[in-house]
N, C-alpha and C positions, 0 to 999 in steps of 0.2 A: 556429642551433638545435643543441643539444648532441645528440650521438649516443645518449645514454642516455635521451632523452626521446621516443623512437619508442614510443608505448603503443597497443596494441589493447585496445577494450573489446568484449566479447562479449555482446550483448544491448542492445537499444534500448528497454527498459520504462522505467518511472519511476525505478527505481534506476540502471540502466546510463545511462540519460540525464543524470541528475544527476552521476553520477561523471564521465562524459565532459565535460560543461559545466565543472566545477570544475577538471578537469584542463586543459582549454583555458585557462581564466583563468590557470592557473599558467604557461601558455607551452609546453605540451606539444604534441607532434606527434601528435594523436589520431586514431585510425582506428576507426570502430565498424562491427560487423557484427551483422546480425540475419537470422535465417532467414525472417522475414516483414516485416511493416510495423512502424514505430515505435508502440510501445504497444499491439501487437495480441495479446499474450499475456496473462499474468494481469492486466496493467494495465487491459485492456480488460473484464474481468469484475469488477474490484474494486469493492466499495461505497465505497471510499476515504474512510472515516471517519477524520478526524484527531483522534485521542485518545490519553489515556494510562489512562484510567478501567478498572479491572479489571486492569491490567497489573503483573505482579511476576515477580521480586523487585524490591527498591527500585532497583537500578542500571538495570534495564530501563525501570522506570517512569520515571525520571529522563532516560534517553536520548530516550524518546518525548515527554516534557514539553518537553525543550529544543528538540526538532525541531519541535514545534508552534510554538514561539516564533519560528523562523526562517523559517516559511513566508511570511509577508508580504514580507520583504526578498528571498527567493528569487524570488517572482513578480515583485517590481518589477524585478530584474535581468534576468529573461527578456523583460520588455516585452510580455507577450500576455496576453489574457484566457484563463485556464485553468479558469475555473468555480470559483474559490476562494470559499467563502461561509462565514461564521462565523454566530453566533446561538446556539451551544450545542445541547444534546441533553437531553431530558427521558426518563428511565426511571422508569416506575411500575408499582405492583402494584395489581391490582384487588381483591384480597382479603389475608387474613393470610400466605398462602403467599409466601415469598421476602422478607417484609418486614425480618426480622432481618438477612439477609444484605446486602440493599441498604443498610440503615442502617449496617451496620459498615463497608462498603466506602466509603460516603460519608464517615465519620468517618475513616477510614485516609487517604484522599486529602486530605483537608483538613489533617490533621496534617503530610502531605507537602508542603503549600503549593499545592494544586490548587484551582482556582476551582469548588467544587461547594457546593450548598445544598439544603436540604429546599424543596420548593415546594408550596403548596396547591393545590387543585383550581381554587380561583377564580383564582388568579395564572397557572395552566396555561391556563385558559380565556381569559384576556385576551391571552396570547402567541399562541394559535392559535384565534380565534373561529369558524373554519370546521369545527372538529374536534367529533366527538362522543366526549368522553373515556369516558363510561360509568361503572361503579363504580370508585371511587378510594379506596385506602387509604394509600399512600406513595408520594411522587414524590421524585425527585432530579433537580436541573438542573446539568448539568455546563456551566458557562457559556462557557468558552473553546474549546468543541470545534467543528469545521467539516467541510467536505468539500471535494473538488476533483475534477477530471476528470483521471485519470491519463494517458489517452491524448493529450490537449492538452498536458499538461506535457511528455510524452516528445518530441512533435513540436516543441514549441517549444525543447527542449534540442538537438535535432539541427540545427535551423536555427542556433542559436548556434555549435554546433561548426564547421559549414561557415563562418559568419561569421569565425571565429577562424582559419580556414584548414585545418581538419581535413577528413577525408574520411568520408562514410557510405555504407556498402554494404548496403543492404536486399536481402531476398530472397537473401541469402548465407549458406550454412551452413558454420560451422566444423566440420570433421570430426575433427581432433586437434590437440594441443598436444604439442610435444616441445622439451626444453632442450638446447642445444648450446653449452656454454661459457657465455659471458655472454649469448648470443643465445637467442632462443626463436622456434621456427618454428610457424606455424599453417598447417595445410592447409585451405584454403577452396575449396569446389567443385572439388577435385582439384588446386589451385595451391598452392604452398609460398610462404609470405610471412614475412619476417624483422622481428621487432621485439625492443625491450630488454625490455619488460615487457608483461604481459598482465593484464587485468582480467575475470574470469568473473563476469558478471552476468546469467546466461541463465535465471534461475528454475529451473523443473522440469528443465530441460535441463542444468543445472549439474553435477549428479552425474555424468552421462555423459561430459560433456566434461572435468571434472577427472579423471576415471578414466584419461583417455589420457596424463596427465601423472603418473599414479601417485599421485593425491591422493585420499584417502578423504573423501567429503562425503555422509554418509547423510541421506536424506529419507524422510519417509512420505507416503503418498497422502493428499492434502486436497482432495476435490472441494467446489465450491461452486456454488451455482444461485441466480440472481436473476431477476426479470422486469421488464420496462420497458414504459412507455406511450408513445404519441404525445406530442408537446408540448401541454400543457393549461394553461389560465389558472391563476394562483397559488391552490393550496389550502393549502400550508403557508407561512404568513405571515412568521414570524420565526425559528423555529428552523431549524438545519441539517439535522436529523435526528431521528427519534424511535424509541424502543424501546418496543413496545406489547405489553401482555399478551394471553394469549388470549382471544378473545371467546366461545369456546364450549369446554366441558369436553372434555379430550383434545386439544385444538389446541395447536401451539406457538406462541410469541409471534412477532411479525414486526418488521423493522426497515425504516424507510421514509424517503425523502428526495425532495426535488424540486430538480432543477437549474436553473440560471439561464436556460435554454432551455426549461423547462417539462415536460421530461421527468421523470416519476416511476419511482423505482427501488424495489422491494420485495423483501426476502429473509425467509426463514423463520428462526426462532431468533434467536440474537445474531450478531455478525458473524463468530464462530468456527465456526456451524453448518456441518456437513459433510452434503452430500447430493448424489446424482448423478442425480436424477430431473429431466431437463430436458424432459419431455413438456410438449405444450400444455395438457393437463389440469391439470397441476401449476402451470403459469404461472397459468392462469385461477384456480385456487384461491386463489393468493397475492392477486391482485387482489380477489377475492370477500372474503377477510378483511379487506383494506384498506378496503373499502366500509363495513364496520361503523364505521369510525372516520372516515372521510372520505366522506360521502354523495355529494359532488360526483363521485368516481370512478365512480358508478353507471353501467352501460352503456358504460364504456371497456374496450376489448379489451386483452388482455395480448399483448406482443410477446415471443415465446419466445427465450430467449437459451441457447445451447448450454452445457453444463456447463462451467466453467473449473476448472483444476487450480492450486492455490495453491502457490508456493514454501514448504516447510515442513520446516526442519531437524528432525532426529529428536528433538532434546531441546526443540523449540519456541523456542529463542533463536537470535538472529541468528548468522552466521559470517562474520567480517569480519578481514581481515589477509592477509599474505603466509603462504604455505605453507611449512612447514619441509621439505617433500619436493621443492618446486621454488621457489626463493627469489625468482624473478622473476615468480612467479604470484600475484596478489592476488584474494581471494575475497570476493564481496559476496553472501551468500544469507540470505534472511530472509522471514518473513511480516511483515505491517505495513509493506510497503514504501512505501505511500502516505505514511503519517505519517513515517517515517524518512528518506524520500528526501534532504531539504535536509541534515541533519546527517551521513548517511553519505557523501553526495556530497563535502562539504567536508572531512571529517577523512579519508576514504579519499584524496583527491587530496593532502591535506597529507603524510600518511604515505608515498604513492607518490613524491612529489616531492623531500621532504626526508630522507626515511630515518629520521625520528624516528617513535616510537610514542606515540599518544594514550592517556593513562590511561583514558579513557572506553570505549575499545574492548577493553581488556584482558580482560574476561569472555568476550568472544566469539571468541576466536582459533581458527583451524582446527586448531591443535595438539591441541585436546582430543579429536580423532577419531583420532589417529595410533596 
């Protein structure tokens, strides 16, 4: 093993896990650190909607679209059931409000080569026979979208790292990073450990960790709240997720999915909605809204999920690449980590191990914050 292949990955979420796995495939001597358990941070709260719909500019849309295409092969290589489910997503308007925007967005992604189509209420009903669709003005079926269970992905990646001979240190906090010549020193729970390169994939903690190496990595606070149910018989038959309009005036829309284990997850607004209300009352209200569309949920209790804080670079776009302030520190910070995990893991590993730069990642370099 070449000395320059000693690489630390800080963060065992879905993104850090993918980077660590792909580095291990390349033959790196990988050591992963996480302050808690694999996939226990933002990954554990993520709706994990695999999509590119509504994402812009074009280069960001293309990055997400390409990563979606990589998911089946990624899961195949992990060799475990990680809850990957396709079937697409239906987004619809119950009245005139929002129809022009939805129609425009559908047309734009069609021009960009995305599998999206207008869907009639009758076609929608045939896909989801157990659903009360209610008033329907316009619907779009984004046919290639899906979802996954990020925590299971992160856990599977950690197992693969160990299989390749790497090390995984959970419940281990990285306190600081400092460069000393060609080496980089991590202080982990008070001990100093030497590596050749380090990958910061620590989500919301990435900003604080990067600062110890003199790297500016600005984020904004982005809280998100979802609620879950106990496992239920299938109520969502074919689609992977749905984006549903308000059932009452003044309400927010909701998004809903059902995992392969029967657990239903519901969130308010779209997947970008920000809320820090993680009360039981709020969780109950999300299930009550969902009952309007899926009567089978009636009487189902809401399992409160504590508020989760999503990694969110200040300009909304990913931060990917070596820092010019510390050229042996590689940054991976982004929202939409579930969608982007396969492509970020593979391209980051390629850049780290070969010294080349991928054109796909050029819009996302950390240098834009220097």
